[in-house]
C-alpha positions in Angstrom: -52.8 -57.7 -42.6 -49.0 -58.0 -42.6 -46.9 -58.5 -39.5 -45.3 -55.1 -39.9 -48.7 -53.4 -40.0 -49.9 -55.4 -37.0 -46.8 -54.4 -35.1 -47.4 -50.7 -36.0 -51.0 -50.8 -34.9 -50.3 -52.8 -31.7 -47.6 -50.3 -30.6 -50.1 -47.5 -31.3 -52.8 -49.2 -29.3 -50.5 -50.2 -26.5 -49.5 -46.5 -26.1 -53.2 -45.6 -26.0 -53.7 -48.3 -23.3 -50.9 -46.8 -21.2 -52.5 -43.3 -21.4 -55.9 -44.7 -20.4 -54.4 -46.6 -17.5 -52.6 -43.4 -16.4 -55.9 -41.4 -16.6 -57.7 -44.1 -14.6 -55.1 -44.0 -11.9 -55.2 -40.2 -11.7 -59.0 -40.2 -11.6 -59.1 -42.9 -8.9 -56.7 -40.8 -6.8 -58.9 -37.7 -7.3 -61.9 -39.8 -6.2 -60.0 -41.1 -3.1 -59.1 -37.5 -2.2 -62.7 -36.5 -2.3 -63.7 -39.4 -0.1 -61.3 -38.1 2.6 -62.6 -34.5 2.3 -64.7 -33.4 5.2 -67.2 -30.8 3.8 -68.0 -28.0 6.2 -71.4 -26.9 4.8 -74.2 -27.9 2.4 -72.6 -26.0 -0.5 -69.4 -28.1 -0.1 -71.4 -31.3 0.2 -73.2 -30.5 -3.0 -70.0 -29.6 -4.7 -68.3 -32.8 -3.6 -71.3 -34.9 -4.8 -71.1 -33.2 -8.2 -67.3 -33.7 -8.4 -67.7 -37.3 -7.4 -70.3 -37.9 -10.1 -68.1 -36.2 -12.7 -65.1 -38.3 -11.8 -67.2 -41.5 -11.8 -68.5 -40.6 -15.3 -64.9 -40.0 -16.5 -63.9 -43.3 -15.0 -66.7 -45.2 -16.8 -65.7 -43.5 -20.1 -62.1 -44.5 -19.6 -63.1 -48.1 -18.7 -65.1 -48.2 -21.9 -62.1 -47.0 -23.9 -60.0 -49.7 -22.2 -62.5 -52.4 -23.2 -62.1 -51.2 -26.8 -58.3 -51.3 -26.6 -58.4 -54.8 -25.1 -60.8 -55.9 -27.8 -58.5 -54.6 -30.5 -55.5 -56.4 -28.9 -57.5 -59.6 -28.7 -58.4 -59.2 -32.4 -54.7 -58.9 -33.2 -54.1 -62.2 -31.4 -56.9 -64.0 -33.1 -56.2 -62.5 -36.6 -59.4 -60.6 -37.1 -58.0 -57.1 -36.4 -58.9 -54.7 -39.3 -62.0 -56.6 -40.2 -65.4 -55.0 -39.9 -67.5 -56.6 -37.2 -70.6 -56.1 -39.2 -69.9 -57.1 -42.8 -66.5 -58.7 -42.2 -64.9 -56.6 -45.0 -61.4 -55.3 -44.4 -61.3 -51.9 -42.8 -59.2 -49.5 -44.9 -55.7 -48.9 -43.5 -56.2 -45.1 -43.7 -59.3 -45.5 -41.4 -57.3 -47.7 -38.9 -54.4 -45.1 -38.9 -56.9 -42.4 -37.9 -59.0 -44.7 -35.6 -56.9 -47.7 -34.6 -59.9 -49.0 -32.5 -62.3 -48.8 -35.4 -64.6 -51.9 -35.4 -66.6 -51.0 -38.5 -65.8 -50.1 -42.1 -66.9 -46.7 -43.2 -70.0 -48.0 -45.0 -71.2 -49.9 -41.9 -70.3 -46.9 -39.6 -72.4 -44.6 -41.8 -75.4 -47.0 -41.6 -75.0 -47.3 -37.8 -74.9 -43.5 -37.4 -77.9 -43.1 -39.7 -79.9 -45.6 -37.8 -79.0 -43.9 -34.5 -80.3 -40.6 -35.8 -83.4 -42.2 -37.3 -84.1 -44.6 -34.4 -84.0 -47.7 -36.7 
């Protein structure tokens, strides 16, 4: 992959990283706000627990997204960005433009999804 393309994708991925970090910060503030909330009755306790669980799930999802971003950035550093992690074929640029964090080529992604549905 050319340096210009790497620069294009790295900027796109770094912007995504910034958005993820902003979301994580906001979610952590929301969680902190809940921890300082003093519920008055059981309904509020249950509501707080459910809110806390929802926020924790969102935090975990964003942390997973951040791991994907960091992995893509590391691949740019080591020169393997845009290479399928399964078959090592190049991932088409159109796929990377749509999904800059794509780890698999379309063929391997289809096989993975088929196996997930069929419990391979």
